N, C-alpha and C positions, 0 to 999 in steps of 0.2 A: 504494500500499499505506499502510495506516495503522499507527502504532505504539501500543501499549497505554499507554505513558507520555504520549502526546499526549493521551489521554483522561483519564488520571488527573490529570495535573498542571495541565491546563486546566480542572479542576473539573466534569466532566461527572458529576453524581450526582443523587441524588433518588429519584423513584419507581421501582418495580421494572423498568419497561421502558426507563428512562433512566438506570439506575445506570451506573457506568464500563463495565461489561461489555455492558450492553444497548445502549449507545451504540455500543460497538464492534462488536456483532453487527449493528446497523443499517448500519454502514458497509461491513461485509463482505458484505452482501446478506441478512442474516438477518432474522428478525422482531423482534428485541429481546426476545422471550420463549423460554421452552423449546420446542424443536423437534428433529426428527431431520432433518439435512441434512449429508450428508458433505462437500459442497463448503464449506460454512461452517466446519465442523469443521476441515477441512484448512487453510482460510485462517487460523484462529487458531494452528495448528500449524507454519505456514510463517514464513519470515522476514518481517518483522523481529522477531516475537514469540517464535517457537521454543518454544511451549508443549510439554512433553514429558509423557508419561503417567506422572507420578512417584507416582500413588497418594496416599495420605495416611496419617497417623499415627493408629493405633487403639490406645489403651493404650499398650504398649511396643513395638509392631512396625508396620512399614510393610505397609499393606494395598493390594492391586490395583495394585502397581507394574507398569507396561507395559501396563496394560488401561484405565486412566482416570486422570484428573486433576482435582483441585480447587484453585482459588486464591482468595484472599481479595480482595475489592474494598475500596476505601477508605471505602465507605459502610456505616455501621451503621443498622439499622432499629429497634433497641432496645438498652438497655444491654447485655443478655448475647448479642445476636445481631448478625450482620453478613451482608451479601450476598457471594455467592460465584459463581464460574464453575465449571460442570461440563462436561467433554468426556470422552465415552466413545467406546470403540473401534468401535462400531457406527453412528456419525455423531451420536450424541446432543450437543446443544449446549444448555447451561442457563445463560444469562447472567442469569437472574433468580432464582437459587436463594438460599437464606438458611440459615444454620445457626448453632449455638452457637459462640461464639468460642473455646471450650477445644478444639474439633476440630482435629487437626493438619493444616490446609491450608498449602499453600505461599503465601507472600507473593510478590507478582510486580509489580515496577516498577523497571526499570534504566535510568536516564537519564544521558546523558552531556552534558557542557556544549560 
């Protein structure tokens, strides 16, 4: 089992398919690109990463809590935009997404010493 922090801390970043989440998707048997694969989706949500369907902040409220989740990657692809991971309840896996940095996605990398 791979840890998300292993990919973020060790500098896996760059193009869409090899950004931090794309590299983790490949390690979990995914394509590194957006796809629908419930097994890969569940691997992201299992130990040790434990991604929850936390939704995201839209204006002043949390949207889609319990049905999807979005997390920021460490990689930006332009000044106002960064890569993100999207997981949906129907098995959607989007490790190569990107969005405006002002969108309220979760930041995710917890590493212990």
